[in-house]
C-alpha positions as CSV (number, residue, x, y, z in Angstrom):
1,G,0.0,0.0,0.0
2,N,2.9,2.5,0.0
3,A,3.7,5.0,-2.8
4,N,6.6,3.0,-4.2
5,S,4.3,-0.1,-4.5
6,R,1.6,1.9,-6.3
7,K,4.2,3.5,-8.6
8,L,5.6,0.0,-9.4
9,K,2.1,-1.3,-10.2
10,L,1.5,1.6,-12.6
11,E,5.0,1.1,-14.2
12,L,4.3,-2.6,-14.7
13,A,0.9,-1.9,-16.3
14,N,2.5,0.6,-18.6
15,F,5.4,-1.8,-19.4
16,N,2.9,-4.6,-20.2
17,Q,0.8,-2.3,-22.4
18,T,3.8,-0.9,-24.3
19,N,5.8,-4.1,-24.7
20,F,3.4,-7.0,-24.5
21,R,0.0,-5.6,-25.7
22,E,-0.5,-8.4,-28.2
23,K,-0.2,-11.0,-25.4
24,K,-3.2,-9.6,-23.4
25,L,-1.5,-10.5,-20.1
26,D,-3.6,-10.8,-17.0
27,F,-2.3,-8.5,-14.3
28,T,-3.7,-8.9,-10.8
29,T,-2.5,-8.6,-7.2
30,S,-2.5,-11.0,-4.2
31,S,-1.0,-10.8,-0.8
32,L,1.2,-12.7,1.6
33,P,2.0,-11.5,5.1
34,Q,3.9,-8.2,4.8
35,R,4.0,-8.5,1.0
36,T,1.9,-7.5,-2.0
37,L,2.3,-9.8,-5.0
38,Y,1.8,-8.5,-8.6
39,L,0.9,-11.4,-10.7
40,I,1.3,-11.3,-14.5
41,R,-0.4,-14.4,-16.0
42,T,-1.7,-16.0,-19.1
43,F,1.6,-16.8,-20.9
44,D,1.4,-19.3,-23.7
45,N,4.5,-21.3,-22.8
46,E,7.7,-21.2,-20.8
47,M,9.6,-19.4,-23.6
48,D,7.1,-16.5,-23.4
49,V,7.5,-16.4,-19.6
50,M,11.3,-16.3,-19.9
51,R,11.1,-13.6,-22.6
52,Y,8.9,-11.5,-20.4
53,F,11.1,-12.0,-17.3
54,S,14.2,-11.1,-19.3
55,S,12.5,-7.9,-20.6
56,V,11.6,-6.9,-17.0
57,K,15.2,-7.5,-15.8
58,N,16.6,-5.4,-18.8
59,N,14.2,-2.5,-18.5
60,A,16.1,0.3,-16.6
61,R,13.1,2.3,-15.7
62,L,11.2,-0.7,-14.4
63,Q,14.3,-1.8,-12.4
64,V,14.4,1.6,-10.7
65,E,10.8,1.1,-9.5
66,I,11.4,-2.5,-8.5
67,Q,14.3,-1.4,-6.3
68,A,12.4,1.5,-4.8
69,A,9.6,-0.8,-3.9
70,N,12.0,-3.5,-2.5
71,A,10.3,-5.9,-4.9
72,K,11.6,-9.3,-5.9
73,P,10.7,-10.4,-9.4
74,Y,10.5,-14.1,-10.0
75,I,8.8,-16.8,-12.1
76,I,6.4,-19.2,-10.4
77,S,4.3,-22.0,-11.7
78,L,0.7,-22.3,-10.8
79,S,1.3,-25.4,-8.6
80,N,4.2,-23.7,-6.8
81,F,2.1,-20.6,-6.4
82,R,-0.6,-22.6,-4.7
83,T,2.1,-24.0,-2.3
84,L,3.5,-20.6,-1.7
85,F,0.1,-19.1,-0.9
86,K,-0.7,-22.0,1.4
87,E,2.6,-22.0,3.3
88,K,3.1,-18.2,3.1
89,N,6.9,-18.5,3.1
90,E,8.2,-16.6,0.1
91,Q,11.8,-17.0,1.2
92,V,11.7,-20.8,0.7
93,Y,10.4,-20.3,-2.8
94,L,13.0,-17.6,-3.6
95,E,15.8,-19.9,-2.5
96,F,14.4,-22.6,-4.9
97,F,14.0,-20.0,-7.7
98,N,17.5,-18.6,-7.4
99,K,19.0,-22.1,-7.6
100,K,16.8,-23.0,-10.7
101,Y,17.3,-19.6,-12.4
102,P,20.7,-18.3,-11.3
103,G,21.7,-14.7,-12.2
């Protein structure tokens, strides 16, 4: 709910509209304790997800907002998201994610 989070949400929406308009991505929010999650969904396949994630990481303007909001971008499958939401332990998933997708 802080200003940096709202600015990040707006920047993500603009990024999606500018760079991925043809994909018609679904952009929603969810919550964990002490954390708002911005969910970008409806990718066709893993290659599309990786292309999107790479674009986010390489967008300087978006990176400024990500850092300001202390956000942690990551990819998560639907089944892993269900587990994350049930267990509410983002750090465990982030450790798994960083091993699977180093760098």
